[in-house]
C-alpha positions in Angstrom: -1.9 -9.1 -43.7 -2.2 -12.0 -46.3 -5.4 -12.9 -48.2 -6.4 -16.4 -49.6 -9.3 -16.5 -52.1 -11.3 -19.7 -52.4 -11.7 -20.1 -56.2 -13.0 -23.6 -56.4 -16.6 -22.9 -57.5 -16.0 -19.7 -59.4 -13.1 -21.2 -61.5 -15.5 -24.1 -62.5 -18.1 -21.6 -63.8 -15.5 -19.6 -65.7 -14.0 -22.7 -67.3 -17.4 -23.9 -68.4 -18.2 -20.4 -69.9 -21.4 -20.2 -67.8 -23.1 -16.9 -67.4 -21.9 -15.5 -64.1 -24.6 -15.1 -61.3 -24.7 -12.2 -59.0 -22.6 -14.2 -56.4 -20.1 -15.0 -59.1 -19.7 -11.3 -60.0 -19.0 -10.6 -56.3 -16.3 -13.2 -56.4 -14.7 -11.6 -59.5 -14.8 -8.3 -57.8 -12.7 -9.8 -54.9 -10.3 -11.3 -57.5 -9.8 -7.9 -59.2 -9.3 -6.2 -55.8 -7.0 -8.6 -54.1 -5.6 -10.5 -57.0 -2.2 -8.8 -57.2 -1.2 -10.0 -53.7 -3.5 -12.8 -52.8 -3.2 -16.6 -53.0 -5.7 -18.8 -54.7 -7.0 -21.9 -52.9 -8.4 -24.8 -55.0 -10.3 -27.8 -53.4 -11.6 -30.8 -55.4 -11.3 -34.6 -55.2 -10.9 -34.5 -51.4 -7.6 -32.5 -51.7 -6.7 -28.9 -51.2 -4.1 -26.9 -53.0 -2.8 -23.4 -52.0 -1.0 -21.8 -55.0 2.1 -19.7 -54.8 1.6 -15.9 -55.2 3.1 -16.2 -58.7 0.9 -19.0 -59.8 -2.1 -17.5 -58.2 -1.6 -14.2 -60.1 -1.5 -16.2 -63.3 -4.8 -18.0 -62.4 -6.5 -14.7 -61.5 -5.4 -13.1 -64.7 -6.8 -15.9 -66.7 -10.1 -15.7 -64.8 -10.5 -12.0 -65.6 -9.7 -12.6 -69.2 -10.2 -16.3 -70.1 -8.3 -17.7 -73.1 -7.8 -21.1 -74.2 -8.5 -24.3 -72.2 -4.9 -25.4 -72.6 -3.7 -22.2 -70.9 -5.7 -22.8 -67.8 -4.7 -26.6 -67.8 -1.1 -25.4 -67.7 -1.7 -23.0 -64.9 -3.5 -25.5 -62.8 -0.9 -28.2 -63.2 1.9 -25.7 -62.3 0.0 -24.3 -59.3 -0.9 -27.9 -58.1 2.8 -29.2 -58.4 4.2 -26.1 -56.5 1.3 -26.0 -54.0 2.2 -25.8 -50.3 0.2 -25.1 -47.2 3.1 -25.4 -44.9 4.2 -21.7 -45.4 1.0 -19.9 -44.3 1.6 -16.9 -42.2 -0.4 -16.5 -39.0 -1.9 -13.1 -40.2 -3.8 -14.8 -43.0 -7.4 -14.5 -44.0 -9.4 -17.0 -46.1 -12.2 -15.3 -47.9 -15.2 -17.3 -49.0 -17.5 -15.1 -51.0 -20.3 -17.6 -51.7 -21.4 -21.1 -52.3 -20.5 -22.4 -48.8 -20.4 -26.2 -48.9 -20.6 -27.6 -45.4 -20.2 -31.3 -46.7 -16.7 -30.1 -48.2 -15.8 -28.0 -45.1 -13.0 -30.2 -43.7 -10.4 -28.2 -45.7 -11.7 -25.0 -44.0 -11.3 -26.6 -40.6 -7.7 -27.5 -41.5 -6.9 -24.0 -42.5 -8.5 -22.8 -39.3 -6.4 -25.2 -37.3 -3.3 -23.5 -38.9 -4.4 -20.2 -37.6 -6.0 -18.9 -40.8 -8.8 -16.5 -40.0 -12.0 -17.6 -41.9 -14.2 -14.8 -43.3 -17.5 -15.6 -45.0 -19.6 -13.3 -47.1 -23.3 -14.0 -46.4 -25.6 -12.9 -49.2 -29.0 -13.7 -47.5 -30.8 -16.1 -45.3 -34.0 -16.2 -47.3 -34.1 -20.1 -47.5 -34.5 -19.9 -43.6 -36.8 -17.1 -43.2 -38.9 -17.6 -46.4 -38.5 -21.4 -47.2 -41.8 -21.3 -49.2 -40.0 -19.4 -52.0 -37.1 -21.9 -52.3 -36.7 -25.4 -53.6 -37.6 -28.2 -51.1 -34.7 -29.0 -48.6 -33.0 -25.7 -49.3 -34.0 -24.4 -45.8 -32.1 -27.3 -44.1 -29.0 -26.9 -46.3 -29.0 -23.1 -45.5 -29.4 -23.7 -41.8 -26.4 -26.0 -41.9 -24.5 -23.3 -43.8 -25.4 -20.5 -41.5 -24.7 -22.7 -38.2 -21.3 -23.5 -39.7 -20.6 -19.8 -40.4 -21.6 -18.7 -36.9 -19.5 -21.5 -35.3 -16.3 -21.2 -37.5 -16.1 -17.7 -38.8 -13.6 -15.1 -37.5 -15.7 -12.5 -39.2 -18.7 -12.2 -41.5 -19.3 -9.8 -44.3 -22.9 -9.1 -45.5 -24.1 -7.3 -48.6 -26.5 -4.9 -46.6 -27.4 -4.0 -43.1 -30.9 -5.6 -43.9 -29.0 -9.1 -44.3 -26.8 -8.4 -41.3 -29.9 -7.8 -39.2 -31.5 -11.0 -40.3 -28.3 -13.0 -39.5 -28.1 -11.4 -36.0 -31.8 -12.2 -35.3 -31.1 -15.9 -36.6 -28.1 -16.2 -34.1 -30.1 -14.8 -31.3 -33.1 -17.0 -32.1 -30.9 -20.1 -32.2 -28.8 -19.1 -29.2 -25.5 -18.9 -31.1 -22.7 -16.3 -30.9 -22.6 -13.7 -33.6 -19.0 -13.2 -35.0 -17.7 -9.7 -35.7 -19.5 -8.5 -38.8 -19.5 -5.8 -41.3 -22.2 -4.8 -43.8 -20.8 -3.3 -47.2 -23.2 -2.7 -50.1 -22.2 -4.3 -53.4 -21.6 -2.4 -56.7 -22.3 -3.1 -60.3 -20.2 -3.0 -63.4 -23.0 -2.2 -65.8 -22.3 1.6 -65.6 -19.1 1.3 -67.5 -21.0 0.0 -70.7 -22.5 2.1 -73.4 -26.0 1.1 -74.4 -26.8 0.3 -77.9 -29.8 1.3 -80.1 -33.3 1.0 -78.9 -34.3 -2.6 -79.3 -38.1 -2.2 -79.1 -39.8 0.7 -80.6 -43.0 0.7 -78.5 -42.9 1.6 -74.8 -41.7 -1.2 -72.7 -40.7 -2.3 -69.1 -38.1 -4.7 -67.9 -37.9 -7.3 -65.2 -34.5 -8.8 -64.6 -34.1 -11.8 -62.6 -34.2 -15.6 -62.5 -37.8 -16.8 -62.9 -38.7 -18.2 -59.5 -41.7 -17.8 -57.1 -40.2 -15.0 -54.8 -39.4 -12.8 -57.8 -43.2 -12.4 -58.3 -43.2 -12.7 -62.2 -46.8 -14.1 -61.7 -48.2 -10.7 -60.7 -46.7 -8.9 -63.6 -47.9 -11.5 -66.0 -51.5 -11.2 -64.7 -51.2 -7.4 -64.8 -50.1 -7.6 -68.4 -53.0 -9.9 -69.3 -55.4 -7.5 -67.7 -53.8 -4.6 -69.7 -54.1 -6.5 -73.0 -57.8 -7.3 -72.4 -58.4 -3.5 -71.7 -56.0 -1.7 -74.0 -55.2 -4.2 -76.7 -52.6 -2.8 -79.1 -51.8 0.1 -76.9 -50.4 -2.2 -74.2 -46.6 -1.7 -73.5 -44.3 -4.5 -74.0 -42.9 -6.5 -71.0 -39.4 -7.8 -71.4 -38.5 -10.7 -69.0 -34.8 -11.1 -68.8 -33.5 -14.2 -66.9 -33.3 -17.9 -67.0 -36.1 -20.2 -65.8 -35.6 -21.4 -62.3 -37.5 -23.8 -60.1 -41.2 -24.3 -59.1 -42.4 -21.9 -61.7 -44.6 -24.1 -63.8 -47.6 -21.7 -63.6 -45.5 -18.8 -64.8 -44.1 -20.9 -67.7 -47.5 -22.0 -68.7 -48.5 -18.3 -69.0 -45.4 -17.5 -71.0 -45.9 -20.4 -73.4 -49.6 -20.9 -73.6 -51.4 -17.6 -72.9 -52.8 -16.1 -76.1 -53.2 -12.7 -74.4 -49.4 -12.4 -73.7 -47.8 -13.9 -76.7 -47.4 -10.5 -78.5 -46.7 -8.4 -75.5 -44.2 -10.3 -73.5 -40.6 -11.0 -74.8 -38.6 -13.6 -72.8 -34.9 -13.4 -73.0 -33.2 -16.3 -71.0 -29.6 -15.1 -71.8 -28.4 -11.6 -72.2 -24.9 -10.1 -72.6 -23.9 -7.2 -70.3 -24.1 -4.8 -73.3 -27.6 -6.0 -74.4 -28.7 -5.9 -70.8 -27.6 -2.2 -70.5 -29.4 -1.5 -73.7 -32.7 -3.1 -72.8 -32.7 -1.3 -69.4 -31.5 2.1 -70.7 -34.4 2.4 -73.2 -37.2 1.1 -70.9 -39.9 3.1 -69.3 -38.8 1.6 -66.0 -37.3 -1.4 -64.3 -40.0 -3.5 -62.5 -38.8 -5.3 -59.2 -42.0 -6.9 -57.6 -40.1 -9.4 -55.4 -41.6 -10.6 -52.2 -38.1 -10.6 -50.5 -34.5 -9.8 -51.4 -31.2 -10.0 -49.7 -29.9 -7.2 -52.1 -31.0 -5.8 -55.4 -28.4 -5.4 -58.1 -30.8 -4.7 -60.8 -32.1 -1.7 -58.9 -28.7 -0.2 -58.8 -28.0 -1.1 -62.5 -31.2 0.7 -63.6 -30.6 3.9 -61.4 -27.1 4.0 -62.6 -28.4 4.2 -66.2 -30.9 6.9 -65.2 -33.8 4.6 -65.6 -36.8 4.7 -63.2 -37.5 1.8 -60.9 -40.9 0.6 -59.6 -40.2 -1.8 -56.8 -41.6 -3.7 -53.9 -41.8 -1.9 -50.5 -38.7 -3.6 -49.1 -36.3 -2.4 -46.4 -33.2 -3.5 -48.4 -34.3 -1.5 -51.5 -34.7 1.7 -49.3 -31.2 1.0 -47.8 -29.8 1.0 -51.2 -31.9 3.7 -53.0 -33.7 5.7 -50.4 -36.8 7.5 -51.7 -35.7 7.6 -55.3 -37.8 4.6 -56.7 -41.6 4.2 -56.6 -42.4 1.6 -53.8 -45.6 -0.7 -53.9 -46.9 -3.6 -51.9 -46.0 -6.6 -54.1 -49.5 -8.0 -54.1 -51.3 -4.7 -54.8 -51.9 -5.4 -58.5 -54.2 -2.4 -58.8 -51.4 0.0 -57.9 -48.9 -1.8 -60.2 -51.3 -1.3 -63.1 -51.9 2.3 -62.2 -48.1 3.1 -62.1 -47.3 1.1 -65.2 -50.0 3.0 -67.1 -48.7 6.3 -65.7 -45.0 5.5 -66.6 -46.1 4.5 -70.2 -47.3 8.1 -71.0 -44.7 10.0 -73.1 -45.0 13.0 -70.7 -45.6 11.2 -67.4 -45.1 13.6 -64.5 -44.3 10.9 -62.0 -41.7 9.4 -64.3 -40.2 12.8 -64.9 -40.1 13.4 -61.1 -38.3 10.1 -60.4 -35.8 10.8 -63.2 -35.0 14.1 -61.3 -34.8 12.2 -57.9 -32.2 9.8 -59.7 -29.8 12.8 -59.9 -29.3 12.5 -56.1 -28.8 8.7 -56.2 -25.2 7.8 -55.3 -24.5 4.3 -56.5 -22.6 2.0 -54.2 -18.9 1.4 -55.4 -16.4 -1.3 -55.2 -14.0 1.3 -53.7 -16.4 2.1 -50.9 -17.0 -1.7 -50.3 -13.4 -2.7 -50.1 -12.5 0.3 -48.0 -14.9 -1.0 -45.3 -13.7 -4.6 -45.8 -10.0 -3.7 -45.5 -10.7 -1.7 -42.3 -12.7 -4.6 -41.0 -9.9 -7.1 -41.6 -7.4 -4.9 -40.0 -9.5 -4.5 -36.9 -9.9 -8.3 -36.6 -6.2 -8.7 -37.2 -5.2 -6.6 -34.1 
């Protein structure tokens, strides 16, 4: 069984030194797992290059430990010059772990025509089921992507049973055939990091996500304004970690212009992994009030660091963490205030009880993930 990894989008982000998104981190996990034997595929300028195993390993090694720009230029030139798609074995899988571009999909069709089995990792179908939380037109683009996946995939991987069920329902609703599929929870690498010293002396809470409507920052900012008006200097700090996204003008207005919030809300657009681990580790709890999620890496990251979580009552969160976190309706502001105040107390019984429950939390691992994926690919290959 041979593996080809589509590196087009991920390599661009690494070259530009951009902070890796959750999808990017999944792509890097696939590089680390399959990199010793896989081949790298690159597509740009309307052309496709399949690197040799030797050149692929050089590329994968550079991606996991980027050095100079000149080094990657040499690797790419060598890989392109020695590229060949004429030696593809029939027992070959092309794995696409994200950023499916249907407008650039003819190279996938060429691979399919050569007998390559196309495997797509679907992270969510939120733009289809909840278009009101996404940028305009994203629902149509995602429909195109999912229709392409359902029509062309040899197999589908999803990050959770929740996402898999959503995709199955979409296939049934649109009268399309559902390809063989495997759900496999994702893991986080934050547990290998050692947190630093406490960054804020007063009690504080963390929300970790891009600022966008479905993440429900607005609820927390309204909650914090209420707390300031009632408790003044005794109000805990709220640390908002994540870059500003789309259609969040009202949230930005509160962050930038509210006199009530300026001393109790700290916004951190960019955060290293070590700093992230530090902020989460010393917090009273991670707050996760999203309206909908395909997964929930911040939840895993917090519980891995033995930090309590207060989250929306979502099926995918319960799939990941069972009854460990506190679950609240994402629009029940009164309950959010009640729990935030409770978890702020130095001797909070509810917080203590959740910390005890965390002892029973088993974080998903990449070993478990890839054990499932390898068995899935072997089954398809029969």
